[in-house]
N, C-alpha and C positions, 0 to 999 in steps of 0.2 A: 742704880743710874737715872739721871731725869731725862726729858725729852733733848735737852739743849746737848746733851753728852753725845747722842746718837746722832744729832744731826752733822756734831764734828765728825765723827766715825763715817758717817757717809759720804762727805765732802773727801775726807782722807782718803778713803778707799779711792774713789774715781779720780782724783789727782794722781796716786801713787800708780794707780792702772795707768794712767798716761805715760807717765814718765819712765815706767818698763819697758811698755809696749814702743815707746817712741827711741830708748837703747837699741832695739833689735830694728826697727826701719831704719834708723841712724847709720849703724853698722852697715845695711845691705844696700842704703844709698851710697856710701861710700866707696862698696865693691862695684855698684852698677856706671860711678864715673871714673871708674881704673884708678884709684886714690890709691898710696901707698900701702903698705899693711900697716907700716908704724901709726900711722894714722888713725888704727882702732881703737889700742888703749889710749890716744890723745885725747877721744872724745869724753872718755871720762875724767882727762885732766881738767879739759875745757869746761865740763862743766861742774868740778867742786873748788875750781879756783876762786869763784864769787864767795865762796863761805869762807875762805881765807882771806880773802881781800877784804870782803866788808863786815867780818864779824865786831869788829868797832863800832860798829854804824848801826846793824839790826835788830840788836838787842832794844837800843834805844827806839827805832822808828816803830819796832811791835811794843813797849810800852807806851807813845805817845797817843793811841787811837784804840778803840774795841776792838779787839782780837779777831771777830769775826770782819770786820774791814779790813783788815791787812792783810788776811788769807783771802780774800777777792779781789783787792789790788794785786798783790801778788801772783796769784794764779792767772789774771787778765795777761801779766807780761810771759809770762810761760806761753798762750796761746799767739801771743806774737813772736817767739821764738820759732814757731811752728811755721807760722805764715813766712816769716824770713826765709824759712828751709823749702816751703814750696815755691817761694816766687826769686828762686835761684840765687841765695846768698849761700856761700861754702856751708856745709854741714856742723863744722866744728865752731866758727862762728855764731851761727844761729844757735846751736847746741849751747852754747856758753850764755845766751841769753836767757835760755830755759833755766840755765843753772844760776845765773842771775835771781831771776824770780823763787826758784827753790830757795835761795839762799835766806833770801828776805820771808819766805813762805814760813820754813822752820820755828822760827822761834815764837811766834804766834801759834802754829800748831801745838805744840807741845806745854808753852807756856800757858795757855786758855786751863790746861789740866789744872795746874796747882789753883787757878784762882775758882774753879768751877767744884772742886772735891777735898775734901778734908782728906789728912798725911794717910790714913788708915787705910783708903780707898786706892791709893794710886799705884800699888804694885796690881792690883785688880786692873784699875784703869791703864795700866801699860802694858797686863795682858792682852786687854781687847784690842788696843791700839797697834799695838805691834802684831797680833795674831792676824788681826782685820789687813795691816799694812803687808804681812808676808804674803796672807790671801791674796792681794791686789798685786803684788809681784807675781805670784803664780799666775793669776790671770794676764796680769799684763805679758809676762812672758810667753804665755800661750796665745792671746790675742796677738801681738808681735809677730811669733812664728808662724800663723796663721793668714796673718793679712800677708804675709811676703810669700807666702809660697803659690806658685804657679797657678793653681786652678783659680783661687779666690783674689789674684793680682788681676789674673785678665779678665775676670770678671768684672771687678773695679775699674779697669781701663777703659772696658766697654760702656760702661755707664756716662752718659752725659748730661749734664745739668742744662735745662732749657734756657735761651737766650742769655747764657752766659761761658764765656770760653775759661776755663781752669787753668790752663796752662800745666795740667797733671800727666806728664807722658810715661813716667818710670815707675814699674812697680812699686817701690819705694815709697815715690810721690803720694802714689793713692793709699798708701799705707798711712801715710802721715795726714793726710786729708780728714780719715776717720778718725784719729787721735785726736784731732783738735777739737773734734765735735764732744769727744769723749772730757776734754777739758771743760768746753762750755759747762757739760751738767755737771762738773765739779763746780763751776762758779756760783752757778744756781743755788746750791746745798750752801755756799759759801755766805750767800746775801740771807738765809734761812736760820745761820747762828744766833742765838740771843744774847744779848749786850750783858756781861756777867754783874757790873754796875761796879767792877775793880779801874781804881784809878791811882799812877803815881806819880811822883815828883814831876816837875817840868821838865824836860829832857833838855841836855845840852845840845845846841847846833852847831857850834863852833867846833871841826874836823880834830883841832889837837887837844880839845878839850874830853872828844868821844875816846880819842884815842888813850889820853894818859888814865880814862875811867875804866877803861877796857881792861888794860893793863894792872888794874888797881885789883880788879875783877875776877881776873887769872891769877892774881898772888891770893887772894883772899880763897879761893877754893882749891887749889894746890897745897894750901899751909891746911887746909883742914884735915884731921884725921883721917874722915869718912868720904870726905870729897875728893881726895887725891886718890884713896884706891879705885872711888866706884868709877872716878875719872881717867885715870890710868886704865882701867878694864874696857871699858866704851870705846876711849882712843884706838886701843888694840883691835878690838873685835871689827871697828866700821874700817879699819884700814886693812886689816887683812881681808875681810870680807868683799869690800870693794874691788881688790885683786882677785880673790877666788874666782869673780864672777868671768872674767877673762881666762882664767886658769881651767873653769871646767868647758867654757866653751873650748878652747883649745884640744883639752885632754878628749871632749866629746867626737871632736873631726880626727885626731889623730890614734887616739887609742881606740874608740870606739868606734868609726868610722862613720859618722853621722854627718848631715851638712848642716848649713845654719838654723834654717828653720827646724830641724829636728833636735839640733843643741841645743837650743832656746828652752825646750820641755828637759833637760836634763837639770838646769839652770830652777825651774820650777820644783823639779823633785827637792832641790835642797830647799824651796823657801816652804815645802810641804812640811819638811822636816822641823824649821824654826817655828813654824806654826804648832806644831802640836808640842815642841818643847816651851814656847811663849804660855800656851795654855795652860799647860801641866805645872808651870812655875808660878800663874796667878792662883791657878786654884790650891795649892800645898805651901808654896812660901810666903810668911808674913815678913813686912818690911824688918822688923827684930831681927831675924832670921837671913836677913839676905846675905851677910857674908857668908854663912855655909856654902854657896854655890860656886866658890872660888874655884875648888880644886875639877870642878866640869870643864872650866875652861882648861887645864892641862889635859884630862882627857881629851877634849875635841883636838887640840892640836897633835897629838900622836896620833888621833884616828886618822887625819890627813896627810901625815908623812906615812903609814902604813898603807893608803888608800895609794900610794906612788908604786908599791910592787904588785898591783892589783894588774895582773895581763890576760890573755886568751889563754895561755900557759899553763895559769894556775883556776882557770875557771872551768867547772864541768862541762862537757860539750851536751850539744842535744837542745831541745826546745820545750816549754811549757806551754800545752794546748790553753787557752782562754776564750771566754764567750766572745770576743771581738777577732780571734783570733790566734798566732803562735807569738809567742815572745821568746828571744834565745836566752839560759841559763846566765849568761855572761852580761847580757844587759841590765836581766832582773837583778842580779848579784851588786851590779855596779850601782843600780840606782839603791838597793837599801844602804850601800856603803854610804851614800850621800844623802840619804834621810836621817839617818844616823848621824852623821856631822850636823845638819841644821837643827835636830832635835837638841843635842847637847850645847850648841850654838845658842839657839833659843830661849833652853831655859835657863842658862849662869848670865846672859844679857841682860834679860826682864828686870828681875831684882836690881841688879847693878842701875839700869837706866832710871828707876823709881828713886833706891836712893839718891841717886846725885840729884834727880830734881827736887826730892826732898831738903838736902842739904844747901843747892843752889837757892831756893826760895825761902829758906828760912836765912841766909847769908846775906842775901844777893836781891834780885828781885827774878821774876817768873822769866820776862826776856831778857835781862842780861844775863842769866845762868844758863839758860838753853844758848844763848848766843855763843857762849863762852867752850860749851860742849862743842858745839858746831865747830868753832874754831879749831879745837884739837882735834876733834875726830878727823876732819877734811883735812888738815895738814899733815896726818897720818896716811890718810889716802892717798895725796900728792907723795909723800916720802915711798909708800908703799909699791904706789905704781911705779916710780921712778927706778925702784930694785926689782923689780919686776922686767920690766925694761932693759934696765942693766945685763940681768941672768939672760935674756933673751939674745941680747948684742955680744954677749961670750959664749953663743951656741949652745946653752944647757938644752939638755931634753926636757919635755913637759914634766915627765917624773923626777926627773933632780929640782924643777922648779919647786914641784909639790913637796917634795923633802924638808927643801929648803924652809918654805914657809910654815910647813908643818910642827916643825920642830923649833923655829924662834917663837911663834905662838905657845908650845907647851915652856919653852925655857921662861919666857917672861910674865906667864901665869906663875911659876915657880916665884919669881921674883916680885911679885907683886903681894901673893901671901906674904913672903919673908917681912916683906914691909909694911903689912898690916898686922902680924904676930908680933913684929918691933912696936909701932902703935902702942899696942895693946899693953908692951910691958910698962910703956911709960904713962898712958892714963886710960881709961876703960871709956873707948870714944862710944865703942857701941852703946852706951847708957845716953848719949846725945841725942839716939834715933826717937822720932814723935815730937821732941819738945821743939814748939810754936814759936817765931818772932816774938821777941818782946818789945 
């Protein structure tokens, strides 16, 4: 990997860290202003709606300029969303601005990999970027939890800028001010990303032509025998994963008995597992063998369903003495379960992501293929979060919600495997892997 790749990694790390720390801080801000409970999952809805609404346009934008410049512009939009939140804009609307920046950032972030690296390095590169992204998620959840904790927030609120009134009065606002500085650091790395020299045909600017072209791109990927399988898997993964973020928070509060700042740590535990699985996949799975990881998705869904039955009644009593203090066996086993779920998820999604990027680059272009991927994945997030809200409205317990989602993932992965086997009987689609655009 060259120096430019590591600069991209650094920019992605700090931008993703800020994204996840901001989610925890925005949840805390909603609670501090006494917003109704249903607004909490709405944060994610407002964030991802831009991915769906702008999908037809962000690919063309990403392919119109050098990717590093696109990442800088869109990261600056994220900074604007934070500032809006600090100066009194409702958290949902301000978070939607951050989501707008993230939606335009993503095609450049992933598209630059296919410009910078050959196909045989894409799995390794995705292992790096997913592993580092997950590490930033872990750090983001931990930073967000620490920043809203009583001791740290009290210290932050007691800090005054000389000759400048910040209008920061709430603990969550103090946390958001710190997170804004992390976005600024990411922007500095964006400025250092080299120009890969990749140039595409002049992009359409007429909205209708862009929309028609985007629909065509969607059809191309969904009709491709390899593209449709990898796109189905990543779409399912991100939809279920985004919903599980809120499920884990609620599970941590209701079953484990943790407050928000500590519940964020359990989200970080899942992310640790994803990092482990991603790194292992990067070192053991080559692009041509990517379809062999599909059964791991079934195992992940089953494990999520089984976790619904984990209670204090089935956990051993007592505590484990550790160097930093004691840890109950109940909480320790819960952490192990979450690490296993994350490991399975990271192991099967990294090869699928690499395969989808490869087929998208061959069939379309870097920016357009990632835009199609983002559209499908975030439409899945909207639908899954809608299902989650419906289950809560029906007053289902958190255990019932986990059972439904786990079984949904397992059954969906079985259907994907059956579809792939059908495709293989029609044509050896695996032979297409590694072929370049002619």
